N, C-alpha and C positions, 0 to 999 in steps of 0.2 A: 504494500500500500504506500501511497505518497507519504513521505516523511513529514510533510507539512500538515497532515491531518491530525486530529486529536484521537489518541487511543485512551479510552477511559482507564483511570487508575482505581480499580475497585476489586474486591475479592471474589470475582466471578469464578465458577468452576472451570476446569480445563477444557470442557467441550463447548464453552460459550465464547463467542467473539463479539466485539463491538467496536465501532468507530464513529467519529463525527467528522464529516468533511469540512473543509474551509473553502475559500474562494479559489484555491490553487488546484491546478491539474487538469483544466478543461480547455475548450476551444471557443467559448462564447466571447463576444467582443463588447466594447463600450461599457455601459453601466452594469452589464451582466458578466463581465470578465471575472473569472474564466470558467469555473466549474459550476455554472448555474444548472440546477437539476429540476427547476420548476418549468412545467410545460404550459402554464396558465398566466405567464407574466409578459407575454408579447415578445419573447426572445425568438430567434430563428429556430424553427422546429428541428432542422437538421443538426444544429449545434447542440440542442438539448438531447437529442437522440444519441449523439456521439458521446456526450458527457455521461449519460446513463449507461452506455455500453462500457465506457472506461471504468465506471464504478462497479458494474457487475464483474468485470474482469479482475479488478483489484481485490474484491472481497471474496471472489469465487463462490458466490451465492446469488440467489435471485431476490433483489430488493422489490418489495411490493409497495407502490406509491399510492397512497389514499387520496381521495378528494376531501380535504380537511375543511370542515364547515363550522369550526369554533363551537362544537357541541360536546356531548359526553358519550357518544356511541362507541362501542368496542366491538370489533369484528375478529372472529377466529379465522386466521388465514388457511387453516387446514382442518375444517370442521367435519371432515369425513364425507360430506355430500358433494362438495365441489371446491376447487381451488379458487380463492378470491383473486380477481383480476385488478390491475391498475385502474384507478379511478373510482373505486368503491367509496361511497360517502360514509366516513367515520373519522373519529379523531383519536382513536387508539386501536392497536391490533395486537394479537397474541398468536403464538405458534408453539407446537411441540415437535414438529417435523424438522429434520435437518436440512440445511441448505436453503431455507426460506427466511429472508431477512425482514423483520419488522422495521419499517422505515417511516420516519417522521421528517417532513420538510419544514424549515423555519427561516425567518428573517427578522426576528425580534422575540417571538414567542419562545417558550421554554420547552425543549425536548426532554423527555424523561424516559430512560431505559430501565428495564426490570429483568431480573432473573431470580431463580431460587437456588439455594445452596447445593441442591442435588443436580442442577443443570437439566431439569425435566422440561421447564417451560421458559420462554422469553416473551417479552412484551415491550411495547413502546407507546408513549402517549404524547399528544400535542397539547401543551398547557399554556394557552393564552389566558388572559384574565377571565374571560367568560367561561371557558371550559374548566378552568381551575376552580372558580367559584361554584360552578354547577356540579362538580364532583367527578370529573373525568379521571383523576388519579385514584379515587376510591373505587370507581367502576373497574378500572384496569386491575387494581389489587385484588378484586373479587375473583378474577379469572384464575388466581392461584389457590383459592380457598379449598377447592375439591381435590387438589393434587397431593396434599400431605407430603410435600417434598422439602420440608424444612423452611427456615426463615427466608423471606424475600429481601432482595438487595436492590437498591435503586441508585441510579446515576443521573445527575442533573447536568445538562449540556449548557452551552452558551446561550444567553438571551439578553434582552435589554436590561441594563443594570439599574440599581436603585438611585443613581444620580441622574438618570435620563428618563425614567418611566413616569412621566407626569400624567395624572389621571384626575377625573372629576370626583366629587363627593359620592356619586352613586356607586362608584367602584368600591370605595372604602366601606360604604354601607352594606354592599352585597356580601363582603367577606365577614364583616362584624355581625351580620344577621345570623350567619352560620356559627361563628365562634368569636366571642368578644375579644379573646386574646389576639386576634388578627390586627387589632388597632396598633400593636407594637411594630407592625411591618409597614407603617405609613408615617411620613413626616411632612410637615407643611412645605409646600413649594414656594418659590419666589413669586409665582403668579397667584393673584388673589383668588381664593376659593379653591385652589388646586392642591393636590397632594402628590408626593413622590412615593411610589409603591416599590417594595422589595419583593419581586416575583419569586426568586429562589427561596427566600425566607418563608413566604406564604406556602410554597410547595412543601417545604420541610415540615411546617406545622401540620398540613393536611396529611402528609405521609405518616407522620408520627401518630396522629389520631387514628389512622387506618391500621396501625400495628406494625408499620415498617420503620424500624429504628436505624437500620443500616443504610444511610443515605450519603452518597459520595458526590464529588464533582463540584459544581458551581456553588461558591460560598458568597456570592454577591460582590466580590472584589473586582477592580477595574479590568483585569485581564480577561474576565469572562463576558464583558459587556459588548454586545454586537454594535451598538451605536459608537462606542469609543474606539473601536478597532477596525477602521475602515479598510485597511489593506488585507485583513484576515477574514472578516465576516460580512455577509450581506446584512443590510438593515433597511427595512421599509420605513421606519420612523425617521431615519436619517436622510434617506435618498428619495423617498416618494415612490419611484419606480425602482424595483430591486429584483435581483435573482434570489434563489433559495439554496441554502445548504441543507444537509441532512444528517440525522443521527440514526444509526442502524444497530440492531442486535440480532444475532442468529446462532444456531447450533451447528456444530460440525460432527 
């Protein structure tokens, strides 16, 4: 794999692989440069296809790209009836089959990868504020409940950081309605009536409440911020029109 991509540092079992791409390693041009994996952002379709081919070749697995809708739906990629195709509307996915990569595309939202200590199941979730407030992480965690394969481990990828994620009071209220302690993840913005939200901290709160204590990766520091690292990560909030990078987890 490209040495410029992120390989999660988490205690995943030996049969589980994971990676988070960056902007590096593709053929897209201009504001999509270079490894844009999103086929819905007006990039050249041939460039996106080549970028996805390079990703498949690098991971030696089949990434499944969802149509992410900022909801809480979780789809099993190998449910025994049919193999899920690219473009399925959902914001999280899970798999037990080998060679099938649960894939989440982002450009400010938080990608969250999961596995269990036995390496039986993997999963990935797209946690923008709406999905996070709606329970997408809890829904994804429930996919592990029937497996009895030991504790679940999670990894948080890059996202918009707490210095850049300005939100309105309705966002703060949505989280506090679920758990009053969420208030600690917001601080007043310089803009009147606005707040700065700590998305990774909110995710850690929700995961802990769902029984997942082993959470690794994004701790809210500047190096993880998509907005602050323009040469490494795509950011919709920063650029308006942007490519997408991806976080993937799969079994071998």
